[in-house]
N, C-alpha and C positions, 0 to 999 in steps of 0.2 A: 765403320760400325754404326748401325742405325739405332737411334735412341727412342725409347718408348716412355712417355711421361704421363699418359692419361689412361684411366680405366673406366670402362662402361660396364657396370655390374650386370651380369646376365644378358649382355648385349642390348641393354635398354635403348629403345628408340631406333634400332637398326633393322632393316628388312632382312628376313631369314635368308634370302638368296644371296645377299651381300655378305653375310656372316659365313655362309657355307663356302663361298669362293676364297675367303681369306686364308692365308697360310696359318698353321697352328704352332703353338709352343707347348710341349709336353713337360710338365713339372711335377715332382712329387710334393708331398705336404710340407716337408722341411723347406724346400725352395720357395713355395708359394707364401710362406710367412715372412719372406725377406723383401724389403722395399728397394734394395740395391743388389742387382745380380746381372751376370752375363748369361746369355742363352743363345741357342741356335734354333731357327724355325724350321718347319718341314721342308722348306726350299733350300736349306743350307746357308741361309744368311745369318751373319753374326749380329746379335742384338745386345744393347745395353738397356736394362730395365731400371728406371729411376722414378720411383713413386713416393708419395708422401709417407713419412715415417708412420709405422703402425698399420700400413695397408696389408690386407690379407687377400690373396687371389684365390678364387674358386673356379672349379671347372665350369665352363660356360661363360665366364667373363671375357671381355674383349679389350685388348690394349690398343691404344692409338699412338702411332709413331709421329715423330716431328714432321715427316713429309705427308701426313694425313692417311697413310696406309694402316690397315688393320691386322691384328694378329689374334687368333682365337686361343684361349687358354684351355688346355686339356689336363685333367688330373691323371697323372701317370700311375700305372699299376706299381705297387710297392708291397713289401712284406707287411702283412697284417695278421692279426689273430681274430678269427670269426667265432663268435659265441652264439650257440643255438640251444634251444631247450631240448631235453632228452625226449624223443617221441615215444619211447616205451614206458618210462617211469616218471617223467616230468610233466610240466604244463607251461603254457606261454607266460604265466605269472612269474616263473623262474627268471625270465629275462628282465622283468621289472625289478626284481630283487637284485639282480646282477648290476643293472644300471645304477641303482641306489648305492651299492657298495663301491663301485668304481668311481662314482661321483664324489663320494666321501674322500677318495684318494686323489681327486683333481686330475683324473686321467682324461686326456683328449679322446673323446669317444664319439663314434659315428652310430647313430640310431637308425635302424632299418626295421620295417614291419616284422621281419622274420629273424633278425639277428642283430648283434652288436659287433662293432669292429674297433680295434685299438691297435696301436703299434706294438710290436713284439715285446713281451715282458713275461718271462717264464714264472716268476714268483706270482704274478697276478693270475696267470693261467692255472697254476696249481690251486690257488684259492678258489677259483671258479669251478674247477673240476670237483673240489670237495663240496661244493654247493649243488652238485648233481646237474651240472651243465656240461655241454659238449664244446670243447675248444679246439679249433682246427687252424693250423698255420697255412696261409695261402697268400697269393698275390692279387691285389685288387686296388682300384682307385680308392683313396681315403679322403673323405670329406667330414671331419668331425663337427659336431654340433657347436655353433657359436654360443657365447655366453648369453644369458637371458637379457642382459642390458647392453649387448653389443649394438652398435649403430647399423643402419641400413636395413632394418626389417629383420624378420626371423629367417633362419636357415633351417630347412627341413631336408637335408640331403639333396636328392635329385628333384625334390618337389618344393623348391624355394618359392616363397611369396612374401610380400610385405603386407602389413595390416595398418590401416589408417588409425584405428582405435579412436574414433570420434566420440565414443561414449566415455563416460567417467567411470573409473573402477573404484569400487569400495572394497570392503573386506570380503574375501571369498566366503560364500555361505558354507556351512558345514553340511556334510551329507546327512540325510535324515531317513528314518524309517518310522512311518506312522507318527510323524511330528516330533520324534525324539532323536537327538544327535547320535550318530554311530561313529565308531573309530575304525580305521583300517590299519591292521598290523602289517607294516612293510617288511620288517626284518625278522621274520619267523626263524626259528632254529633251523639251520641248513641240514639237508639230508646228506650225511657223510657215509661214503662207501667203506665198508670194512671187510674183513675176511669172510669168504663164502658168499659175497654179494653176486659174483659171477657176471658183473656188468662193467665193462671198461669204457673209459672216455678218453 
């Protein structure tokens, strides 16, 4: 069994052609949160992944084996719930409200420009449908947002990039209109469907 003990986040420093030729390991989100696990690569070779505690693998990372060979990490398709705004009666702002409420419940959440994704939870799904959102069960790769203070730069789904942040941050300025502070109401009263609405989610 071949042991893999080193990770290159997002294949950092490797030529794309070299990464493309490497065998792959397809893992779901649960497996990618483990620092010790057995796996099989796309060529059928048995692998033992042994990484520092707390390591989280992302699709696009590359693992280095003890013999110097490489393995690409792929995010496996898995059951997820996709949340989208209602195109007939809603607005894109509804997704922002949904992210706010799911964040309050500490749900592992993937943010995409047109939808949110989380692991199946029918109680949460009903809550979101009551907020006038469309929730669909599907299979897709799942890359939840990393915490704001997680190491290794920011994660933005498929558009990961790190920020140097050479400048100093002070307090974030308040939004203003004609020089006066304005507030933004995030949790407005949800639109709840009732009898006679005639609109299913």
